[in-house]
N, C-alpha and C positions, 0 to 999 in steps of 0.2 A: 639882486637878491631874489631867489626861487620863491614863487608863488606860493603859497600852502593850497594843498588838496580839498576844494571846497564842492559841494552839492552845485553842478551845473545845470544850467537850463540847456535844453536841447536846440533843435533848428529855430524855432519861433523868433528868437533874438535876431536872427540872419534873415529870417524868411517874411516876418510878419506884414512888413510894409507892401512886399511884394505880393503877398497872398491878397491883402486888402485890395489893390489896386486892380488885381487880375479877376477877383471876385465882382468886383463892379463893371468891369468890362465883360465879363461872363454872362451878366444878369441882361446887359444890352443886347450882346449877340442873341444871346436866348430870346429874347423879346422881338427880335427882327426877324429870327427863322422859324419863330412859331414852335420850337422844340416842346415835344411833349414832356411831362414832368417824368414819366416813367419810360425812358429811351432805350430800355433792353432788348434786344433784336433776338426773336428764336426762329426755328424751322417752323415753315406753315404747316398746316394740316389740311390735307386735300380736299376735306369736306366743307372747309372754312369759305370756298369761293368757287366759282366758275370763270373761265376766261377764254376767249377767243381772239381771232384777228380776221377782218373781213375787208376783202380788197375794195377800195371805194371807185378806182379808176386805174387807169393804165400807170399812173404816178403816185398814187395815194394809197395808204391801207389804215383801217382805224383799229388800234388794239382796244379791247373792252375787257373789264372786270367788274364782277358783281359779287359783292362779298355776301355772305349768308347772312350775318347780323351787320347792320350799320355800322360805318367807318368814320372816323373823324378825317380821316386822310388816307390818300393811297397815291403812292409814287410809283412810277415805272420808268425802268433804266433800259436803256436799248444800245445796239450797236447795228450797223447794217455792213455786211461782209467783213464783220469782226474788227471794223476799226471804228475810231471816233466816239465813244459811249456818249451817252446823253441821257440826262436824268430830269424828268417833268413831273410836278404833282399834276395829277391827272383831273378833269373836270367831272364833277358829280351831277347829274340829271337822274333825279327820282331813284337815287339808290345805285345807278349803274355809272360806273368811272371809265371815262374814255380820253383816248389822245390819238390824235391823227399824225401819221408820220408821210413825210411829203418828199418829193424829188427821188422817188426809187424808180428802178426799171425792171423791166421783166429779167427775173433770174435771181436779182437781189436776195440776200438771206438776211433775214431780219431776225437777230437773237434778241430776247427781251425777257425780263423777270420784274417782279412786284415788292414792292415796301408797304405792308397796310398795318393799319391801326386796328386792335381789336380789345375794347374793353381796358384800355390803358396801354398793354404791353404793343411791342410792334414786332411783327413777323415777317420774314422773307421768303418767298417762294423759290422753288427750282428755277432753272432756265428753260426757256421754249424756243422755238424757232418756227419761221413762217417764210416761205418763198412766194415772193412777188409772182403773181402770174398763175399760182397753184390754187387760189380761189380761199382757201381757210387754212389753218395749221393743223399738224398731224396729231392725231388721238390714239394711243395705244390701244389696241382690241381688249375686249372685255373678256377676262379669263374664264375659263371652261372647267367643270367638275366631271370626273369619272370615278364611281358611278353618280348621276344626278341624284339630286336629292330625294328622298322619299323615307317609306317606313319599312323597317328590316328587323329580322329576327335574330340576327348576330352582328357582331361588331364588323365595322366596314374600314377598308383601307382606301382612302381617298385621293387621287391624285390630281392636280392642277396643271393646265396648260393655258400656254397664250399664244396666238398665231403672229405676234408681232414679233419680228426677228429681233434678238437681242434683248428682248422685255425680261424684267425680273417680276417675279410676284409676290407681294406681301399680303398675308392673310391674319385673320383673327377668328378665335374659337370662342369668346366669350361673350359675343352679340355686338362689339363695339365696331365702328367703323374703322377700317384700316386705313393706316398712312404709311408714310415712306419710312417711319422708324419703327413699323410692327413686324412681326416675325417674317424672315426671309424665307419662300418656300424652297425647299431643295431635295427633301424625301417624302414619301407619301404619307398622309396624316391618318393616324389609327384613331377611329371613332368608335368607343366602346360603349358610350352613353349617349342620350339625346342631344344633339349638338347643332348649333347653326353656324356654318363656316362661312364667312365673308372674305372677299379678296378684291385686289386691285392688280392692274399691269402698270408697270412702271418703265419708261425708256429715256434716256438722255436727250434733250431737245424735244421731246413729245410730251403732250398734256397726258396728264394720267388718264387711266381707263375709267370707265364708269364703274360703280361696285357691283361685283358679283355676289350672289347668295345663295346658299342651299343650305336645307334644313334636313339633318339624319335622325330620324327618330327610330330609337333601338328598343324594341317591343319587350325584349325578354332580360333577364338579369343576367350579365355575363358569368360564366363559371370558370372562364380561363383568363389570366393576366394577360394583357396587350404586350405584344411583341416589341422589344425596346427598339428604338431608332438611334441614329448615329448621325453626328454635325460634326465636321462634313462627313459626306458620305464617303465610303471607301474610293479609290480610285489612286492615279499616279501623280506625285507630287514631287517638286524640286527640293522641298526643304522639310524639316519636321512639323508635325502636325500637333494641334492642341486638341483631342478628340472628347466632345461631350455625348454622354448616352443620357436618353429619356426614355419616360414609360407613360403612357396616357392613363394607366389603371391608377386611380387614387391612393395612395397610400402603399404601392408596391415599391420594393427595394430592387436594385439590380445587382446580380453577381456575373463577374466576367473573367476571361481568360486571355492571355496574349501568346500562349505557347502552342495554339492550336487544338488544344484539347476541349472537350464539350465542357462548358460550365455547371455546375453542380449548387445546391444550397451552402457548400462550404468554400466554393470558390471567393475569390477577392470581392469584396463589398464595394461597389462604387460609390465613391464620396466626392471625388473632385476630377476635374478633366484630366485625360490620359495623355501624357506626352510621349508620341510615336516619332521617334526619331530614326530607326532602321525600319527596312520593309518588315509588316506585322499583319497577322490576321488576328481580329479582336473578334470573340464570340461573348454573347452575354444573353442572360435570360432574366424575365421578370417573376419575382416571388412575392405572395401576398398570402397570409394565412387565410384558410377557409377558400382558397380558390386554387385551381390547375396551375400549375408553372406555366410561363408563356412558351411558345415554341422558341428555339434557339436563334438569335440573331446574327448574322455574321457581316464584316465588313474587312477587306483587305486594303492595306495602304502600303502602296509601292512608293518608298523613297527614292527616287533616281539620283543618280551622280550628276547634281549639277555644276554647270559650268563656272558658277560663283561669279563673282566680280570680274569683268574682264580686266586683263591685266593693267594695273598703271604703272606710270615711272616710280622707281625708286629712289630719283634724284628730280621730285616735280618742280614745277614752276609753280612757286606758291602766289603771284602776282604782285602788283605794285606796292601793298603796304605792309607786305613782310620784308624786313629789313635781318639779313643774317651778317654776322661779323665774326671774322678769324682772326686768331692772336697773331696772325702773320702782318695785319693791318697796322697802320700806325696808331697810337692813342689819339694824337690831335686829329687823325680822320675819322676815327670812332667818334670822339666827343663832340666834333662839329656836327656830325649827323645826331647824335643824342640830343643835342642843343636845339636843332632845328625841330626836331619833332616836338620837344617839350615848349618852345616858344610858340608852336602851333596849337597845342593843346591844353596850355596851363590856365588860360584866363577864365574864371568863374561866370562872369558875364557873356562871354561869347562861345567859349567852348563846351559847355556844361552840355547845350542840347546842339551841338554840331553832328553833321554826319562823317566827319573823319574818324578815320580807325586805324589805330598802329600796333605792330608787333615789333619788338626789338628782341632778336635772337642771337645768344653766343655760342659758337662752336667750342668744343673742350679745349681748356686753356686757361691761361691768366691774362687779365687785364686791369690796366691802371686808368680807370675812367670814375666820373661821378655822374650818375644818372637819375636825372630828377624826372619823375613820373606824373605826367598829365593824364587828363580824360582819354578814356576809351584807349588807353595803352596798357599793353602786356609785356612783361620783361621776364625773359626765361632762359635758363641754360638750357643747351642741347646734349648736355651727358646723361650718362643712365643713372648716374646719383649725384646728387647736390654738389660733392666738392670736385666733381670733374670740371666744373667753371667756378673760377675764383674772380672776384671782382676786389682788386685792391683799391677802396675807395667805397662809394657810399651810394645805396638804392634808396633814393629820398621822396617821400611825400610830406608837405608842410603846408601852413597857410601862406602861399607863395605870392598872392597879389596884394597890392596896397588896400585893394577894396575890400579883400577879405577881413583885414583889420584883425589879424589873428586867429580867425574863427576857421576851424577846420571841419564844420559840420557839414558841408555840403562838397566834400572829398569824395566823391561817388567813382564808381566804374573805372577801376585801374588796378593792376594787379602784379605780384612778383612770385617766381616759382623757379625752384629746381637749380639753385646755384649756391655758392658761399660767398660771404662777405667779410672781408677784412675792413671794418669800417674806420675812415680817418677820424681822429679824435677818440677812437675807441667805442663811440656807438652810434649806431644806425638810428634813423628817424623814419616811422612809419605813421604819421598822422591822419588818419584817415576816417571815414564815415562809412556808410553802407557800401556793398558790393564791391569790396576792394579787399580781396582775399590774400594773404602772405603764407604760402604753401612751399613745402620741401626746401626751406631756407636753412642753411648752417651759418649763423652769425657769430664769428670769432671774437665776441665782445658783447656789447649790451645793445638793448634795442628801446628806444623812448617811443611811447604811442602818442604822445601829445605834441602839440606844435611848440614851435621854439619859444614863442610867446606866452606859453602856458596858457593860451586862450582855450575857447570852449573845443570841445571833440566828442564825436558821436558814433564810435565804431561798433565793432569791428572784428576780425576773425583770423585766426590763426591754426593751420594744422601740419602735422608731419614736420615740425621744425625744431631746430636745437639751437639756442641760445646760450652761449657759456656764458656770460655775464649776467648782468640784472635786467630785467624786463619791467618798465617803469609806465603806468597807466597814467598817473597823474590826473588831469582833466577828463580822460575819458568816463563816460557815463555808465558804459556798459562795454562788456567784451566778451568772448568767447574763445576758449583755446583747446584744441581735440588732439591726442596723441602727439604730444610734445615734450620736450624737455627743457626747463629754464635753470641757471645757474640759481637766480631766487627770483621773487616778484615782489613789487612794491606798488601798493595805490588800490583805490577801489572808491568809487561814488555810490551807484547804486546797485548794480548787479554785474558782479563778474564771477563766469563761470568757467571751470574747468573740467575736462574728463578725460582720463588716460594720460595725464601730464605730471612727469616727476620735476621735483623742485617747485610745484604748484604751492599756494599757501594752504593751510588747513580750513577745513569747513567752519566757518566762523559767522555764517550770514544770522543777523541783518548787521552785527557790528564788529568787525568789518565786513562789509556785505560782499563776501565770498562764498560761494556754492563750488564744492569740490568733490566730484566722484573719482574713485580709484583707476576705474578702469571705463572704456567706452564699450558698451554692451556689443554692438556689430558696427564695424565701419570697413571704408575700403579706399585706399586713396586713388586719387584722380588718374585716368589716363594720360600719358604726357607722350610728347614728341622728343625723340633723340637722335642722334646720329652714330651710327655704328663705326668700326675701325676701318672697312672699307669704303667709308664716304656715303653709303646709303642711309636713307632716312627710316625709321620705324617708330612704331607706337607701343610703348610699354603700358601693360594691363596689369595693376599690381591684384595680388589676390585679396580674397575676403579675411578680414580677421574678427575675430571673438573675444571678448574681454581684454581688447588692447591697452597697452601703455607704452608711451615714447615712440619716437619716429621710426617707420616701417622700415627704415634704413640703419638704424642704430647700430646693427651688429653685421654690417655688409650691404649688399645690395637688396633692394625690395625685392621680395619674394614675388612672383608673377609670372606672367606670359608676354613674348614679344611679338609682334604682329607687323610685317613688312608693309610699306607703304604702298606696295601693290596692291594690295587690298582696299586701298582707300581712295576716294574719289575727292580730288580737291576742289571744293567750290569757291570760286573768285568771281570778280567782275564779270558779267555778262550771262550768269546761271540765273535760271527761273525755276519756280516750283515744278514745272515739268521736266528739266534735266536732272534736278535733285531726286524727283520721285523715281525715274528711271534708274538711276544709279542705285537706290535703295532695293528697288525690285528686282535689279541684277545682283543683289548681294553683296554690294559695297557697303564698306563703313563710310563715313564722311568726314573729311578734316575742312572746316569752315574757315576761311581765311578773312581777315578784317574787311568790313564793308557792310553796307545797309541792303538787304535782300527783300523786294516786295514779293508776297507769295499770290498767285491767284487760285491756288488752290492749296488744299492741306497736305502737309507733308506726312506720308504714312511710313512708319517705322514698323515693319511687321515681322521681320526675322529675328530669331534669338540672338543674343550676344552681338547685335549691332552697337558701333560706337559712334556717335555724333560728337566731334571733338573741335570746339571752337577755339581762336586765339585771337585778341587784339578786338574783344567785345561784338563780333558779328551779331548782327540785328535784323532779326525776322520780323515784318511788318507784314499782318494780313491784309489783305485788300477785300471789297467788297461783303465783309462780314464772314468770311470763312474762317474756321478754326486754325491757328498757325500749324500746330503737330499733333498727332496721335500716334501713341505707342501701343502695340498689340501687346496682350497678356501673355508675353512669353518670356523666359529666361535672359537675365544677363545683359539687358540694354544698358549702355551707358551715355549719360548725356552730361555734357561738362562745357563750360565758358561760353554760353549762350545768353543774348539778350532778347527777349520777346517783347516790341514794343505794340501795343494795340492800334490798329487802324482806326479811322473815323466813322465807318458802318460797324457796328456793334457786332463782335465775335461772341458765341457762347462759352466758349472758353479758348484760351491761348495754348495750353498744352494739357492733354490729356493722358494718362499713363492707364491703360487696360480700358475695355469697354465696361458700361454699367453691367453689373453682376458678375465681375470677374470672382474667381474662386480658387484657382490653381495656387499651389503653394510654390513659391520660388526662395524658401528658406537658404539652399545650399548655392544658389546664384541670383541676386536679386538685382532688380533696376536699380541703378543709383542716379539721381539727380544732383549734380554738383555745380557750385558757382553757376547756376542758371539764375536770371534775374527777369522780371516782369516789369513793365511800365505802363500806366494807363494815363495818358496826358503827358505835358511838360514841353515835348517837341511839337507834336501836334494834338489834335482833342481827341484823342483816344477813347474806346469804348470796348468793354468787355464785361459780360456779367461775371465769368469768373476767369480767374489768372491760371491757376494749377487745379487739375482735380485728377487725384491719385485712386485708382479703382483696384489695383494691382496689388495683391498681399505682397508682405516683406519688402516693399520698397524702402529704400535709404533717400531720405532727402536732406542733404549734406551742403548745407548753405546756400540759402536763397534769401532775395530779397524781393518781395512782391510789393510793389509802391504804387498806389494811386497818387499822381502829383499833387502836391502842396503848393508847387510854384513852377513857373514854365514860361514859356514865349507867351505873349499877350494872345488872348483867346483861346488858350489850351488847358484852362484850369477854371472848376467852379461847379457848383453841386449839379447842375444838369447841363454840363458841358463834358467833364470827363466823367462819364459815368460807370461805375463798377459796384457789383454787391458785395463779392466774396475774393479774397487773395488764395485761400487753400481750402479745398475741400477733400477729406480723407475718408474714402469709403472701404477701403482695402483692410484687411486684417493684419497685425503684426507688423506694421509701418512704424519707422524710426525717422525721427527729424533731430539733427544735431545742427544747431546754427540757424535758427528761423527767424527771419525778420519780415514782419508784415505790418503794412502800415496805412491808414486814412481810408479804407474801405468803406462804402455806406450801410451795409448791413454786418452779418457776421464775418469777422476778417478771418479766422479760421473755425472750420466746422469740422470736428472729428467724429465721423459714425462709425468707424472699425474698432472691434476688439484688438485687445493687446497692445495699444499705441503707447509709443514712449517719445517724448519731446525732451530734449536736453538744450537748454537756453531759448527763451522767446524774447524778442523786443517788439514793442507796439505802440504806435501812436494812433489814437482815434482820429476820425475826419476832424480838420479843424473847421471846415465851411459849413456845418449843420445849419440851415437858415434859422430853424424856431424848433422847439421841442415837438410840435406835432409831426413835422416832418421825419422825424427820426425816433418812432416808438417800436419796439418790438412785437411780434404777433400776440405774445402775452398780456400786452397793455403796459409793460413798465417802461421806464424810460431809455431810451437808447438801446444798443445792440452790444452784447459781450464782445471783447476783443477775442476771446477765445473761448468755444462753446462744445462740449462734448455732450454728444447724443445722449437722448433720454433711455435709450436701450442699451448703452454700453456699461458693460459689467467690470471691465479692466483695462486700466489706463494708468499711466505715471508720467509726471512732468517735474522737472527739476529748473529753477532759475528762470522766473519769469516776471517781465516787467511792461504795464502798460500804462501810458501817459495820456492826458488830455489837454488839448489847448484850444478852446472853442471861440476863436477870435471874431468870428462873423458874430455870434452871439453868446456873449459870456455866461446867459443865464441858463443855456442848455446843461444837462445832467445826464449822466449814464448812472444807470442804478448799480451796475457791478461791471467789472472787468472780465472776469471768469464765472461761467456760468456751466456747471458739473451735475450729474446725477449723484443723489447722496447714497452712495454706496461703498463698503469697505475696499473694494478693489479698483476704485478710482482714488488715486492718491496724488495730491500736489505739495511741492516742497520748495521754499525760498520763492515767496512772490511778492510784488508790491505793486502800488498804484501811485501816480504822481499827478498833481495839477501844475502844469508849467506855469510859474508866474500867476498861480491862481486865477486863471482863465477859463472858467467852467469847474465843473466839480464831477467826481465819481464817489458815489455813496458809500459803496462797499468794494472789497478785493475780490471775493468769491463768493458766489452765493449771497447768503446775508453775513458773511464774515469779515471782520475788517471796518475801520471807520471810514469817515468821510475824508476827503483829501483835505490837507490843511493848507494854511497859508504858507509862503517862504518857500515854496517849491520843495517842500518835504515830503519824503516817502512815508507810505502807511505799509508797514510789511506784516506779512502772515508767514510763520515758520513752516507749518504744516497745516493741511487739510485732508481728510477730516480729523 
């Protein structure tokens, strides 16, 4: 007899015993290690400390660190001749911290850096070097100024220089002490009013210089606007440049030309960075009422013909974890391989946090197999369109293991994509939780999203898919479907959301809880690997869609562009951050094969239209506190199919898109972040202050799961163990999120500061492991942190279909005042949102701001249809 659709509890039923045990273990570990309550790590300020190395004798050197303000602890990390990293808590003597390194020989190179505490937070310094026999470590020369500081009757153009080869200069003009994050000196500084310029020299492996300072006193009021400056300065470049203009005259506007003509007051007004993709001369003037226009500034950008990515193979070696099947192979042979992969990856207890990774790929043709899909497994067709690969059988996810007891709430990290299914029995089963996308699938029949036992389920995501029969959600608590087509839909527990999906139910939230948008405002399907008629591999890049409805391939092939694999560097076992960065710097796209990749340096995606395409859940783990990946503020970057797993030394952010202050518009060619997942703890005791920061405007976030682990391997989970403040921070304008899953972060889980943002579907669980109310109070002094906060200065934002749940199992007395915190303005609109207390373990007092009642008993939702 079929079980009726009932409101279900989420993962706590399956996780609560594990979480309780791990919390106890975490507290013991924290006590043993003396971990600080605030273990977040940030970049050090050069003014915070001084450091040196003194050679004591022929075989010993002493590292010395003196913090400006007293530190609770200082750790030193060092390598001798780039090998065998050592880590020590330094010895404190009257505020000077020391560590002696022994067994050195003349010529040995000591690389070292520090981690220190300052008023609670933890900071990491740059790396320094010392050569035994040299006496002391090297220090960058102090920068010089030309002209020197003094009193002047007119504006001055000040140049900075440093005699240390390769050193860069960072400077300030507001009187503050410069640091490694201050403005990078590139062109002369225009001084039009009395100003103090301070500067430091920085070079990798050397101590920062002393701070140089010069004051320029301008005695007369300027009558002419300062000449605009360019960043970067003109020159020859191998790729397109994003050019910013600035003028030091307060209140001045800039007019510019790019056709070689002299700019006037009617020329184009500068408002955002200028994209220079071909050789161009940019001319600019500064204008301000009451002053004479500036002199004309001019910079020529020569965009050379870059060699681009060195030609790669069009039939590459994808490494040992990618398995490719051909229709000429026997069904028995393929089935045996699929079964072997599944048996390795199916068990929730042993495979959930393993480092095995698998991709099963099918060349165009028809196959008679049944593929059960386990952890970290991607199943995909290699046709250009879904029906080029047909599976006569099932692609199945279920509550496979006896230990699951019918519970599918931990069926994470697996995917199916780009194929057709003729399901045995007429219905395919895809009973998943988070991070398990079902994309570009043509199901010739029905689709069941619940386990066969009708037990708990907590998914999920479908996109660019057609199901000719009925799609049944049954015990799924929440689900999001984008740009798809269903024969029909049935079921709904708390929060079922659809955009651009024909055959979706009507908008009836909260009874039944269906939220339906006729179209998706902006969308773009994922890039995907396929094989052409000549046997060569290519990657297809679908076109941008606006107000989309239905699958992109519904009327034939998906519109877009095909790129040969010769333009993709294949990342596989043996690759390092250095080899990956080298490929990116040469202009290569990345095809990242299944594996776990430790990063000793940040991956830098700097070129427009770069594709980073992962398959089989390739995992990037940042070591030593580096940020895992940073994307420049450029057009058209596509990130797909990646898992970022925080390292044990805190990273400031795992993924950042665009630097702080990014302002360029990318409306016609946005960056897309798709099936990109973040994990803090679970396998290892990971730490990251933020998982994803989006500074670039118009970015599309299409299906992410940012998860601070609530369960995992022993010693990897706990309030002071896997620390993480924020899941997502959006600073860019006109950013859109479709399918946003963010859970268990310790402060605001989503913070949205950009204007014009849109979110379609949000699923959240607040942190389970809050020890007490005092440990979880927001800056305004109210209980807890909102799961989704819109910045106080935001005037336009809209969101549909949002749910936030609490389960404070460490201390059920904990309360969150509200789940959603937004400014009270007509342009900030929320539709169809809810809160739930799972098992009535803790409470949420309001849904949004002061609206919506306290969460009741019975795991029942509190619904708000619209706000304001």
